[in-house]
N, C-alpha and C positions, 0 to 999 in steps of 0.2 A: 098086677093091680093093687090098689093100695103100697105104692111107692113113694116113699118122700125124699122130694131134692129140698137140697138145704143150698141156701146162696153163701156161697163163697166170696168175701170182696179181693178184688184185684190186688191191693196192699197186704190181705191175710196170704194170700197164694206167693205172693212175693217173700214175706217173712218167711215162708215154712220153707220154701227154695232156698235161703240164707241160709236157712239154721240146718236145712239138712247138708248143705254144701262145706260148711263151719266144720259140721261133725265128719264127714267123711277128712276130709282136711287132717283133721283131728286124730282120727283113727289110723288115719296112713304112717302119721309121726309116731303116735303111742296106740301101738296096736292093742285091743284089749285082750287082758289076762285069762279070761275064762268068757270066749266064744259063746259057747254055748247058755251059759247065765246070760251072757250081753241081748243073744238072738231074745231070751223070754223075756227081757225086761223091755225090749225095744217093741214086741207083739202086745205084751200088757199096754203100754205107752199108748201106741195105735190104738187098741180096743178102748181105751178111758176118751180117747180125742174123738173117736168115731170113723179112724181114716179120713181125715177132712185131708190130706195130703193127697191122697189118689182123686179128688177133684179139680188139681192142678193141670 
């Protein structure tokens, strides 16, 4: 109860998927120097966006 459902358009989900795919390719070519710092940044970015990528 009290849960809010946010609508995410198909184009926004596709945009997020393409960004994730591009980031994975980039990271496979240029691995991050500091995986711990990178993880903290990803976590803070997800919190800032409200975990929109989990809705796809």
